[in-house]
C-alpha positions as CSV (number, residue, x, y, z in Angstrom):
1,M,-30.3,26.8,9.3
2,V,-32.5,29.4,9.7
3,R,-32.1,31.2,6.4
4,H,-32.7,27.6,4.7
5,I,-36.1,27.0,6.7
6,K,-37.0,30.4,5.4
7,K,-36.2,29.2,1.9
8,L,-38.6,25.8,2.5
9,I,-41.1,28.1,3.7
10,T,-41.1,30.3,0.7
11,L,-41.6,27.4,-1.4
12,F,-44.2,25.6,0.5
13,G,-46.1,28.9,0.1
14,L,-45.6,29.1,-3.8
15,I,-46.9,25.5,-3.8
16,C,-50.0,26.7,-1.5
17,V,-50.7,29.4,-4.6
18,V,-50.5,26.7,-7.2
19,Q,-52.7,24.6,-4.9
20,T,-55.2,27.5,-4.4
21,S,-55.2,28.2,-8.5
22,T,-56.0,24.3,-9.3
23,A,-58.7,24.1,-6.6
24,Q,-60.2,26.9,-8.5
25,L,-59.9,25.1,-11.7
26,G,-62.6,22.3,-9.8
27,F,-60.2,19.8,-9.1
28,S,-60.1,18.0,-5.7
29,H,-57.7,17.2,-3.1
30,E,-56.5,14.8,-1.0
31,I,-54.2,14.9,2.4
32,G,-52.0,12.2,4.1
33,A,-49.3,11.7,6.1
34,F,-46.5,9.1,6.2
35,V,-43.5,7.3,8.7
36,G,-41.0,5.8,7.2
37,A,-36.8,4.2,7.4
38,V,-34.3,5.0,5.8
39,A,-31.2,3.4,4.0
40,F,-28.5,6.5,3.5
41,Q,-26.1,5.6,1.1
42,S,-23.2,8.5,2.0
43,D,-19.3,8.2,2.2
44,F,-19.7,6.4,5.5
45,G,-18.4,3.0,5.3
46,V,-17.8,0.4,2.4
47,R,-19.5,0.7,-1.2
48,N,-21.9,-2.0,-1.8
49,N,-21.5,-3.7,1.8
50,F,-24.5,-5.3,3.6
51,E,-23.4,-4.0,6.8
52,T,-23.0,-0.4,5.8
53,N,-26.4,-0.4,4.1
54,S,-28.1,-1.7,6.8
55,G,-26.7,-0.2,9.8
56,N,-26.6,3.5,8.2
57,T,-30.5,3.6,8.6
58,G,-32.5,6.3,10.4
59,I,-36.3,7.7,10.2
60,A,-38.3,9.8,8.1
61,L,-41.5,11.8,8.7
62,G,-44.1,13.4,6.3
63,I,-47.2,15.3,5.2
64,V,-48.5,14.9,1.8
65,H,-50.9,16.6,-0.5
66,Y,-52.2,15.4,-3.5
67,I,-54.5,17.2,-6.8
68,N,-56.6,14.6,-7.6
69,F,-57.6,15.4,-11.5
70,A,-60.4,12.8,-11.9
71,Y,-62.8,14.5,-9.6
72,R,-63.9,17.9,-9.3
73,A,-64.8,18.9,-5.8
74,D,-67.1,22.1,-6.6
75,C,-70.0,19.8,-8.2
76,N,-69.5,16.5,-6.6
77,C,-68.8,15.0,-10.3
78,Y,-66.3,13.5,-12.6
79,T,-64.0,15.3,-14.4
80,T,-63.7,15.1,-18.5
81,D,-62.6,11.3,-19.1
82,T,-59.2,11.8,-20.4
83,Y,-56.3,9.6,-19.9
84,F,-54.2,12.5,-17.7
85,N,-57.2,12.9,-15.8
86,D,-57.4,9.4,-14.6
87,H,-54.1,8.2,-14.6
88,F,-51.9,10.9,-13.2
89,K,-52.0,13.1,-9.7
90,I,-49.8,15.8,-8.4
91,R,-48.3,15.2,-5.0
92,S,-46.5,17.6,-3.1
93,E,-45.0,16.9,-0.1
94,I,-42.7,18.4,3.0
95,S,-41.0,16.0,5.0
96,W,-38.1,15.3,7.5
97,N,-35.6,12.9,7.9
98,K,-32.6,11.6,10.5
99,T,-29.9,9.1,10.1
100,S,-27.2,8.2,12.4
101,L,-24.1,7.4,10.8
102,E,-20.9,5.2,11.4
103,H,-18.3,3.3,9.7
104,F,-18.9,-0.3,9.1
105,G,-17.3,-3.0,6.7
106,E,-13.5,-4.4,6.5
107,W,-11.8,-1.7,7.4
108,V,-13.3,-1.2,10.6
109,E,-12.8,-4.9,11.5
110,D,-11.7,-5.8,15.4
111,S,-8.5,-7.7,13.7
112,R,-7.3,-4.1,12.3
113,N,-5.1,-2.4,14.6
114,S,-3.9,0.4,12.7
115,I,-4.2,4.0,13.7
116,Q,-6.3,4.8,10.6
117,A,-8.9,1.8,12.0
118,D,-9.0,3.7,15.0
119,Q,-9.7,6.9,13.2
120,L,-12.6,5.5,11.5
121,R,-14.3,3.4,14.2
122,A,-14.2,7.1,16.3
123,H,-15.7,9.1,13.5
124,T,-19.3,9.0,13.8
125,G,-22.0,11.7,12.0
126,E,-25.7,12.5,11.7
127,A,-27.4,13.4,8.6
128,Q,-30.8,15.5,9.3
129,N,-32.9,16.9,6.0
130,W,-35.9,18.8,5.5
131,D,-37.6,18.5,2.2
132,I,-40.1,20.4,0.3
133,G,-41.1,19.4,-3.1
134,M,-43.3,18.0,-5.6
135,Q,-43.8,14.6,-7.6
136,L,-45.7,13.4,-10.6
137,E,-47.5,10.5,-9.7
138,Y,-48.7,7.8,-12.4
139,F,-51.6,5.3,-11.7
140,P,-51.4,2.3,-14.7
141,R,-55.1,1.3,-13.4
142,S,-58.0,3.6,-13.6
143,I,-58.1,6.1,-10.7
144,R,-61.7,6.5,-11.0
145,A,-62.1,2.9,-11.2
146,F,-60.1,2.5,-7.9
147,S,-62.3,5.7,-6.5
148,A,-65.2,3.9,-6.9
149,G,-64.1,0.5,-5.1
150,E,-63.7,-1.9,-7.8
151,F,-60.5,-3.0,-7.1
152,S,-58.4,-2.7,-3.8
153,F,-55.0,-2.0,-4.7
154,A,-53.8,0.8,-7.3
155,P,-50.2,0.5,-7.9
156,F,-48.0,4.1,-8.7
157,A,-44.8,5.0,-10.1
158,A,-43.8,8.7,-9.4
159,L,-40.8,11.3,-10.3
160,G,-40.1,14.9,-9.1
161,A,-37.8,17.2,-7.7
162,H,-37.1,18.3,-4.0
163,F,-35.7,21.3,-2.2
164,V,-33.4,20.1,0.4
165,S,-32.2,22.0,3.6
166,F,-29.5,19.8,5.4
167,N,-28.1,20.1,9.1
168,P,-25.1,17.6,9.4
169,D,-23.3,16.8,12.6
170,V,-19.7,15.4,13.0
171,E,-18.3,13.8,16.0
172,T,-14.9,12.0,16.8
173,T,-13.0,10.6,19.9
174,F,-9.9,10.2,18.3
175,G,-7.1,12.6,19.3
176,D,-8.2,15.7,20.8
177,G,-11.9,15.0,19.7
178,N,-12.2,18.6,17.8
179,P,-14.2,17.6,14.7
180,Q,-12.5,20.8,13.1
181,N,-9.1,19.3,13.5
182,N,-8.2,17.5,10.0
183,A,-5.7,15.1,11.7
184,N,-8.5,13.3,14.1
185,F,-10.2,11.7,10.9
186,Y,-8.9,8.9,8.6
187,S,-5.3,10.3,7.4
188,Y,-5.6,8.8,3.7
189,W,-8.8,11.6,3.3
190,N,-6.1,14.4,4.3
191,D,-3.6,13.1,2.0
192,V,-5.6,13.4,-1.3
193,S,-8.2,16.3,-0.3
194,G,-5.4,18.8,-1.9
195,G,-6.4,21.3,0.8
196,D,-9.6,21.1,0.3
197,P,-12.2,20.5,3.6
198,F,-13.6,17.0,3.5
199,I,-15.0,17.6,6.7
200,S,-18.2,19.7,7.2
201,T,-20.7,20.6,10.0
202,E,-22.0,23.6,7.9
203,S,-25.8,23.5,7.2
204,G,-26.8,24.2,3.5
205,S,-29.3,23.4,1.1
206,T,-29.6,21.8,-2.6
207,W,-31.8,19.7,-5.0
208,S,-32.5,16.5,-5.5
209,V,-34.3,13.8,-7.5
210,V,-36.7,11.7,-6.1
211,A,-38.5,8.3,-7.8
212,S,-40.9,6.2,-6.3
213,V,-42.9,3.1,-7.1
214,G,-45.6,1.6,-4.4
215,T,-49.4,0.9,-4.1
216,R,-52.4,2.5,-2.2
217,Y,-54.7,0.1,-0.8
218,K,-58.5,1.1,-0.6
219,L,-59.6,1.5,3.1
220,T,-62.3,3.3,2.9
221,V,-64.6,5.5,0.1
222,L,-62.8,8.2,1.4
223,S,-59.3,6.6,2.7
224,D,-56.3,4.8,1.5
225,L,-53.4,3.8,2.7
226,F,-50.1,3.7,1.0
227,V,-46.7,1.9,0.5
228,E,-43.4,3.4,-1.3
229,L,-40.2,2.7,-1.9
230,R,-38.6,5.9,-3.0
231,W,-34.9,6.5,-4.4
232,Q,-33.5,10.2,-3.4
233,Y,-30.4,11.4,-5.2
234,Y,-28.6,14.7,-3.5
235,F,-26.7,17.1,-5.7
236,D,-24.5,17.8,-2.8
237,D,-21.8,15.6,-1.2
238,F,-21.9,17.2,2.1
239,I,-25.2,16.1,3.3
240,D,-23.5,13.9,5.6
241,G,-21.0,16.0,6.7
242,L,-17.8,14.0,4.8
243,N,-16.7,14.7,1.4
244,H,-13.5,12.8,0.7
245,K,-11.9,12.2,-2.5
246,L,-10.8,8.5,-2.5
247,P,-11.6,6.9,-5.7
248,S,-14.6,5.1,-3.8
249,N,-16.0,8.4,-3.4
250,K,-17.8,7.9,-7.1
251,A,-21.6,10.0,-6.3
252,D,-23.0,12.5,-4.5
253,D,-24.8,11.3,-1.6
254,W,-28.3,9.4,-1.7
255,N,-30.8,7.6,0.0
256,L,-34.0,4.9,-0.1
257,W,-37.1,5.4,1.9
258,L,-39.5,2.7,2.6
259,N,-42.8,4.8,3.9
260,F,-46.4,3.8,4.8
261,G,-48.9,6.3,4.9
262,Y,-52.5,7.7,5.4
263,I,-54.4,9.6,2.4
264,Y,-57.9,11.5,3.3
265,Y,-60.1,12.5,0.6
266,L,-61.3,16.0,0.6
267,D,-64.7,16.9,-0.3
């Protein structure tokens, strides 16, 4: 886990270098923070099941930095009026999310009394991730006009990539309770595994793609509130500590974030 945190620190340093370079070009900057809820879509539970989607939820925290191309901090003036400057910002972020996981749906209903149902009910986990990355945010309405208070809301859409350090946890109360013993987990996973591991408590790192939609609300001249709905897709299927090979496992892990945040404009 430590080496993955070191990678995050290195990437954060590189982002700071990029931001320092842009500062020398006269662009302005914004900083902020957010808190949110995460709905984790993993190999736990049943696909497209409301109980699974509503039950496997967690929390998220993050700090953000924006490069604002519409305004020059060095001269307290607007930049050249171009479409890009007036409609795009670059967002960098470091964030953390954590979700407790368990199995929901028809295969763990109280009416089921098979060994497999008991194995699923006994199996719980936790997904805990650190993210660092960048997004390009697009504002359909004028950033300058919003900053000047001509309207209160500024909707946006964003696309970017995050480097992720993940640290899953796996627990079971079935059998001897040893998470390293495959016999304690859903037997059908073992039957189709072909000898490959399907349970893992190993930390690791991967990349993810993120896409967001949301809006800012002008709170004061130098501050905004924002809300966003974010989709994040990981390029690894062990984010939750489970990667089985049943036909229902059609994609790598992904999640949905609903974030609420505050942004302050730096002079």
